[in-house]
N, C-alpha and C positions, 0 to 999 in steps of 0.2 A: 149568586151572580146579580149584579146591579141591573135592574130593569128601568129603562128610560121611558118616561111618559111622553107620548106622542100628541101633537096638536092636530085638530081637524084641519081640513084644507083651507078654510077661511082664516082661521087664526094663524096658521102656518104662513099663508101669503102675507098677512099683515105684519107678522114678525120679520119675515124675510125682507119685505119692502122697507120696513123701518130702518134696516141696516144698509140695504142697497141704494135707497133713494132718500133716506131721512124723512120719509113720508109713508103713510099707511097704504098707498096704492101705487101700482107700477106707473112709470113714466110712459108717455106715448111712444109706441114702437118697441116697448120692452115687455108688454103684457104676456104674449105667448111664451117668450123665453122664461119669464118669471114663473109662470105656471109650470112649465116643464121642469125647472130647477126645484121648485117646491115639491113637485111629485117625486122627483128623484130623491130628495132629502127625507122623504117619507115621514114628515111631521116631527123630525128630531130637532128640538130647539137649538142645540149647540151647533148642529150642522147648518141650520138655517141662518143663524147669526154669523157663523164663520164664512159661509158662502156669500151672504149679503155684504159683509165687510170686504171680502175679497173683490167683489164686483163693483163696489161703490166707485163712482166717477169713471167707469170704463165704458167704452163704446160697444155697440152691438156686436161688432166683429170679435171683440175680446170675449164677450159673453159666449158667443158661439164656440170659440176656441176652448174656453173653460168647460163648457158643456160636453164637448167631444172628449176632453180628458176624463171627465166624470163617467161618461158612458163606457170608457175602457176599463173601469173598475168592475169586474164581473159581478160580484155579490157586494152590494153597497154596504159597507161597514162604516160606521161613523169615523173611526180612526183613519180609514183610507181617505175619506173626504177631508178630514182635518189635515192630513199629511199633504194634500194638494195645496192647501192654504199655507202650510209651513214652507213648502218648497218655493213659494213666491216671496218669502222674506229675503232680505239681503243677508250677507254673511254675519255681520255684527248683530242684527236682529235675531238671527238663529242662535248665536252664542248666548245672547242675553236670555232668550226663551229657554234654552237648555239649562243654563245656570239657575234660573228661577224654578224650573220644573224639578230639578234634581236637588237643589239646596236651599233656595231662598223663598219658596212659597210660604206665605203666612208671616213673613217678616215685615218690619217697618220700611216703608217706601224710602225715607231719607237714608236709612242705614244701607239699604240695598243699592241705592244710587251711589253712595260713597264707596261701597265695595266694588261695584262695576266700573266706576270711574278709575279706581285704582288698577284695574286691569286694562286701562286705556280704551275702554269702550265709551262712546258718547251715550251714557246711560239714559239721560233724560229723553233724548230723541228716540232711542230704541224702545224704552218703556212706553212712550206715547204711541209709537207705531204698533206695539203689541196690544195696547188698550184699544186703539182704533180698529184693529182686526179681531178683537174679542178673544185674544189668547189669554189675557189677564184682565183683572179689574182692580181698582183701588177702592178699598172700603172707606167709609166715612171717617174711621179712625186712622186712615193712611196706611193700612196694611195691604200687602200684595196678595190677591186672591187668584186662584187658578182652578178651573174645573178638574176633577179627578181624572177624567178621560184624557185631558190634555197633559196632565202630569204623567200619566201612564205612557202616553205616546212619546213624550220627551225622554223619559227614561229608556224606553225601547230604542229610540234613535241612538242614544249614547251607547247602549249595550251593543247595537249592531255596528256602529262606527269604531268602537274601541273594545272589542270583546275580551282582550287580555289585560285591560286596565280597569281595576275596580273603581267605582265612584269614590272620590276622596272627600266625603262629607266632613271628615275631621279637619281638612284644610279650611273649609269655610267656617266650621265651628270655632276654630282658633281665632279667625278674623272677627267673627261675630262677637266673641267674648271681649275682644279688644275694643270694638266699637261701642259695645253696650256699656262699658265702664269707663 
């Protein structure tokens, strides 16, 4: 089993704030909420990034609402926290996330954009939203990266929503070969 390294409280708060405020300290009026969320995330970097991105530019009332949602998760598991961030995506962003998680992780950004645009998604906007919310990253060599826990969560969502339909990686494989050559 993969063991996630946890951050101490100071580093966890700095990481969370860098995503929630684009600064290393909480904004005035958000300090106590920030500390509470950081304690809830238990030093897990991916949860801190995801929660910070989710709360970026939101008002205190929205933070309190998200915190209530988090507190309803009985045993904090990182995938449950990430699922809350996933639920906040719009339908197109969710579809793009699931396609990347199941088929397109590690592929070239330009090719992925071409594939997704072919599915009538506004790929650039959706990909930018996923980057902003820390669901994916774009490497220096323009490859789409996704944390393994997010990939796992995406595949679990697909399995739950379509239990009788196998993932059709072959479909994307055929498209990928066409674009590649």
